[in-house]
C-alpha positions as CSV (number, residue, x, y, z in Angstrom):
1,M,21.8,-0.2,-6.2
2,R,24.1,-3.1,-6.0
3,G,23.1,-6.9,-5.6
4,A,19.3,-6.3,-4.8
5,G,18.1,-5.0,-8.3
6,A,14.9,-3.8,-9.2
7,T,13.1,-7.2,-9.2
8,N,14.0,-7.5,-5.5
9,P,10.7,-7.7,-3.5
10,S,12.0,-5.1,-0.9
11,F,12.9,-2.7,-3.6
12,N,9.4,-3.1,-5.1
13,F,7.8,-2.6,-1.6
14,F,9.4,0.7,-1.2
15,R,9.1,1.8,-5.0
16,G,5.4,1.1,-4.6
17,A,5.4,3.1,-1.4
18,V,6.5,6.0,-3.1
19,Q,4.3,5.7,-6.1
20,S,1.3,5.0,-3.9
21,A,2.0,8.1,-1.8
22,R,2.5,10.1,-4.8
23,V,5.7,11.6,-3.3
24,D,8.2,13.3,-5.7
25,V,11.4,11.5,-4.9
26,R,13.6,14.0,-6.4
27,N,12.6,16.5,-3.6
28,Y,11.5,14.3,-0.9
29,S,14.2,14.2,1.8
30,V,14.0,10.6,3.3
31,L,16.5,7.9,3.7
32,T,15.7,4.5,4.6
33,I,17.7,1.7,6.4
34,W,15.9,-1.5,5.6
35,K,16.5,-4.4,8.0
36,E,18.7,-7.6,6.7
37,N,15.6,-9.8,6.5
38,Y,14.0,-7.8,3.7
39,G,16.7,-8.5,1.4
40,I,18.1,-5.1,0.5
41,K,21.9,-5.4,-0.2
42,C,23.5,-2.0,-0.9
43,G,26.7,-0.5,0.2
44,R,27.1,2.6,2.0
45,H,28.6,4.3,-1.0
46,D,25.4,3.6,-3.3
47,W,23.0,6.2,-1.7
48,P,21.3,8.1,-4.8
49,W,21.7,11.4,-3.2
50,N,20.0,13.2,-6.1
51,Y,16.8,11.4,-5.2
52,G,17.4,11.6,-1.4
53,I,16.3,7.9,-1.0
54,G,18.6,5.2,-0.2
55,Y,18.4,1.5,1.0
56,V,20.8,-0.5,2.9
57,C,20.8,-3.6,5.3
58,Q,22.8,-3.2,8.5
59,S,24.0,-5.3,11.5
60,H,24.9,-3.8,14.8
61,S,28.2,-2.3,13.5
62,G,26.9,-1.8,10.1
63,V,24.2,0.9,11.3
64,L,27.0,2.7,13.1
65,D,29.4,2.7,10.1
66,T,26.5,3.8,7.7
67,A,25.4,6.5,10.3
68,A,29.0,7.8,10.2
69,E,29.4,7.8,6.6
70,L,25.9,9.6,6.1
71,S,26.8,12.0,8.9
72,K,29.6,13.5,6.4
73,S,27.2,14.4,3.7
74,S,23.6,14.4,5.1
75,R,21.5,17.3,5.2
76,A,19.6,19.2,8.1
77,N,16.1,17.9,8.4
78,Q,16.6,14.8,6.3
79,I,15.0,11.8,7.8
80,V,16.5,8.3,8.3
81,I,14.1,5.4,8.8
82,E,16.0,2.9,10.9
83,T,13.9,-0.5,10.7
84,S,16.3,-3.1,12.2
85,T,15.9,-5.0,15.5
86,L,19.0,-4.0,17.4
87,P,20.0,-2.9,20.9
88,I,18.6,0.4,21.7
89,P,21.9,1.8,22.6
90,V,23.3,1.1,19.3
91,K,20.4,3.1,17.6
92,E,21.0,6.1,20.1
93,E,24.7,6.2,19.1
94,A,23.4,6.3,15.3
95,R,21.0,9.1,16.2
96,R,23.8,11.0,17.9
97,L,26.1,10.8,14.8
98,L,23.4,11.9,12.5
99,A,22.1,14.5,14.7
100,A,25.4,16.3,14.4
101,R,24.4,17.2,10.8
102,G,20.9,18.0,11.8
103,T,19.7,14.7,10.3
104,I,16.7,13.0,12.2
105,L,16.9,9.4,12.9
106,L,13.5,7.8,13.5
107,D,13.5,4.2,15.2
108,C,10.8,2.4,13.1
109,T,10.9,-1.2,13.6
110,L,8.7,-3.7,11.6
111,S,6.5,-6.6,12.7
112,G,6.0,-9.3,10.2
113,T,7.9,-11.9,8.2
114,G,9.4,-11.7,4.8
115,A,6.3,-13.5,3.3
116,Q,3.9,-10.9,5.0
117,A,6.0,-8.2,3.6
118,R,5.3,-9.4,0.0
119,V,1.6,-9.0,0.6
120,K,2.1,-5.6,2.4
121,D,1.1,-7.1,5.6
122,L,3.7,-5.3,8.0
123,V,3.1,-3.2,10.8
124,V,5.4,-0.2,11.7
125,Y,6.2,0.7,15.2
126,A,7.6,4.3,14.8
127,S,9.4,6.3,17.7
128,G,11.3,9.6,17.8
129,D,10.5,13.0,16.5
130,R,6.7,13.0,16.0
131,K,6.7,15.7,13.4
132,S,9.1,13.7,11.5
133,Y,7.0,10.7,11.9
134,G,4.1,12.8,10.3
135,R,6.4,13.6,7.2
136,I,6.9,10.0,6.3
137,A,3.4,8.7,7.3
138,R,2.6,8.4,3.5
139,I,5.7,6.3,2.6
140,L,4.8,4.0,5.4
141,D,1.2,3.7,4.2
142,G,2.7,2.4,0.8
143,F,4.4,-0.7,2.3
144,A,2.8,-1.4,5.6
145,R,-0.7,-2.5,6.4
146,A,-0.6,-0.2,9.6
147,H,1.7,2.1,11.5
148,Y,1.5,3.6,14.7
149,Y,3.5,6.3,16.4
150,V,4.4,4.7,19.8
151,G,6.4,7.3,21.6
152,A,9.9,8.7,22.2
153,F,12.9,7.5,20.3
154,G,13.6,3.9,21.3
155,A,9.9,2.9,22.0
156,G,9.7,1.5,18.5
157,S,12.4,-1.1,19.5
158,K,10.6,-1.8,22.9
159,V,7.2,-2.6,21.3
160,K,9.2,-4.8,18.8
161,F,10.8,-6.7,21.7
162,V,7.3,-7.2,23.1
163,A,6.0,-8.4,19.6
164,N,8.8,-10.9,19.3
165,L,8.6,-12.2,22.7
166,L,5.2,-13.3,21.6
167,V,6.3,-14.6,18.3
168,A,8.8,-16.7,19.9
169,I,6.5,-18.2,22.3
170,H,3.6,-18.6,19.9
171,N,5.7,-20.2,17.2
172,V,7.0,-22.8,19.6
173,A,3.3,-23.4,20.8
174,A,2.1,-23.8,17.2
175,A,4.8,-26.4,16.6
176,E,3.9,-28.3,19.8
177,A,0.3,-28.5,18.8
178,M,1.0,-29.7,15.3
179,V,3.3,-32.5,16.7
180,L,0.5,-33.5,19.1
181,A,-2.0,-33.7,16.3
182,M,0.5,-35.7,14.0
183,K,1.5,-38.1,16.9
184,S,-2.3,-38.5,17.6
185,G,-2.8,-39.9,14.0
186,L,-4.5,-36.7,12.8
187,D,-4.1,-35.5,9.3
188,P,-1.9,-32.2,9.8
189,A,-3.6,-30.3,7.2
190,M,-7.2,-31.0,8.5
191,A,-6.1,-30.3,12.1
192,L,-4.4,-27.0,11.1
193,K,-7.5,-26.0,9.2
194,V,-9.9,-26.7,12.0
195,V,-7.9,-25.5,15.0
196,A,-6.9,-22.3,13.3
197,D,-10.5,-21.4,12.7
198,G,-11.3,-21.9,16.5
199,A,-10.2,-20.3,19.8
200,G,-6.8,-22.0,19.4
201,G,-5.8,-20.1,16.4
202,S,-2.9,-17.7,16.2
203,R,-1.2,-15.7,13.9
204,M,1.9,-17.7,14.1
205,L,-0.2,-20.9,13.4
206,Q,-1.6,-19.2,10.3
207,V,1.6,-18.0,9.0
208,R,3.9,-21.1,9.7
209,G,1.4,-23.9,10.3
210,P,1.6,-24.6,6.5
211,M,5.3,-25.2,6.6
212,M,4.8,-27.5,9.5
213,V,2.0,-29.5,7.8
214,K,4.7,-29.9,4.9
215,G,7.5,-30.3,7.0
216,D,9.4,-27.9,4.7
217,Y,11.1,-24.8,6.1
218,S,13.5,-24.2,3.4
219,E,11.7,-21.0,2.1
220,A,12.6,-19.0,5.2
221,T,10.5,-15.9,6.0
222,M,12.9,-15.7,9.3
223,K,15.9,-17.7,9.4
224,V,16.7,-19.5,12.7
225,Q,20.3,-18.1,12.7
226,T,18.9,-14.5,12.2
227,W,16.2,-15.1,14.9
228,Q,18.9,-16.0,17.4
229,K,20.3,-12.6,17.2
230,D,16.8,-11.1,18.0
231,M,16.3,-13.6,20.9
232,T,19.6,-12.5,22.4
233,I,18.5,-8.9,22.3
234,I,15.3,-9.4,23.7
235,G,16.7,-11.5,26.5
236,D,19.4,-8.9,27.4
237,Y,17.0,-6.1,27.4
238,A,14.6,-8.0,29.7
239,R,17.4,-8.9,32.1
240,K,18.6,-5.1,31.9
241,I,15.2,-3.9,33.3
242,D,14.7,-7.0,35.7
243,C,11.7,-8.3,34.0
244,P,11.1,-12.1,34.3
245,T,10.3,-13.8,31.0
246,P,9.9,-17.4,31.8
247,L,7.8,-18.4,28.7
248,F,10.3,-16.7,26.4
249,S,13.3,-18.4,28.2
250,A,11.7,-21.6,27.9
251,S,11.3,-21.4,24.1
252,A,15.0,-20.5,23.6
253,P,16.3,-24.0,23.7
254,F,14.1,-25.0,20.9
255,Y,15.5,-22.5,18.3
256,T,19.1,-23.4,19.5
257,A,18.2,-27.2,19.0
258,A,17.2,-26.3,15.4
259,M,20.6,-24.8,15.0
260,A,22.3,-27.9,16.3
261,M,20.3,-29.8,13.8
262,G,21.7,-28.0,10.9
263,M,18.7,-25.8,10.3
264,G,20.1,-22.5,10.8
265,A,19.3,-21.2,7.3
266,E,15.8,-22.4,7.4
267,D,12.5,-20.9,8.9
268,T,11.8,-20.7,12.5
269,G,9.0,-22.9,11.8
270,A,11.7,-25.7,11.8
271,V,11.1,-26.0,15.7
272,C,8.4,-28.3,14.6
273,A,11.1,-30.7,13.5
274,V,12.7,-30.4,16.8
275,L,9.7,-31.4,18.7
276,E,8.8,-34.3,16.3
277,K,12.2,-35.7,17.0
278,M,11.6,-35.3,20.8
279,A,8.4,-37.0,20.3
280,N,10.1,-39.8,18.5
281,N,7.8,-39.0,15.6
282,P,10.2,-37.5,12.9
283,R,9.1,-37.3,9.4
284,R,11.6,-38.2,6.7
285,R,12.8,-34.9,5.2
286,Q,12.7,-34.3,1.4
C-alpha cells in the first residue's frame, strides 16, 4: 500500500471489517475500490493479489483505468466492491470490463461523512448480483452501521443520489437556521443544543452544526470542491430522467459561493459562512 499506510483511518476500517467478520483474507476473493473521500491512496499496481484484497481511490477515468487493469489478471467469481459516487454509465462500463474475466462488480455506495466513517456510522447501499452481496455481507458489517441490498446494478447509485440530494438541502437549511439564531443574538451553541433536540433537528444539523457554531470548517468531512462533483452528477441524472429538483437546485449556488470565497478545501458546512456574509453578520475567521 502506498501513501495511506497502516495508520490511515480507512485502512483501519477495512482491516477491522475483515477481523470482525473473521474472514481469512488469504482465501477470500474480494477486491475493494474505496472512494476518494475515505483517504485510500493506492496505485493500481499495488493490489496484494496473494490476499485477494486491494484498496484504491478513483475518479471517473480512474475507475475505468483500474477496471481495465484488473481485467487483465482478475479471477472468475472474484468480487469488486465499487463505492464511489459516479455517473451510472461509468460504473456500467467498469462492470463490462470486469465481466469479461468473470469478475463481479457490485455498486455499493456509501452514505456518511469521513467523520462518521471513523466511528463506523456508514450506511451501504448495495446493488448488483444478490448472491455476491450475500458473500460480502460480513465484510460490510465490519465497517458500516447498516447495509441494504437495494436492487439491480446501479440502484445503489440511485439511492445515493436521493440521499445526497437531501444532504445538500439539509446542510444549507441547517446553516440558514444557525445564521438566523446568531443574527437574533442567540448563543449559537445553546441554539444548536435545544433545536437539535426538537422537531427541527436533522442529521446534518447534528453532524455539521458544531462546525457552524465554531465557524471553523478546516477539518473537512466532505470538501466543498469534492461535493461540487457530486452535485453535478445528481443534477445531470435528475435532468436525464426529467425529474424536477427545485430545492436541490436552489441549494447549489451556496456551495458555488463557498468555492468563490476560497473555501473549496473546507467542509461543506462552510455554506454557513456564505449565509453569514449575506446576512451582513460575518464572524472574524481564525
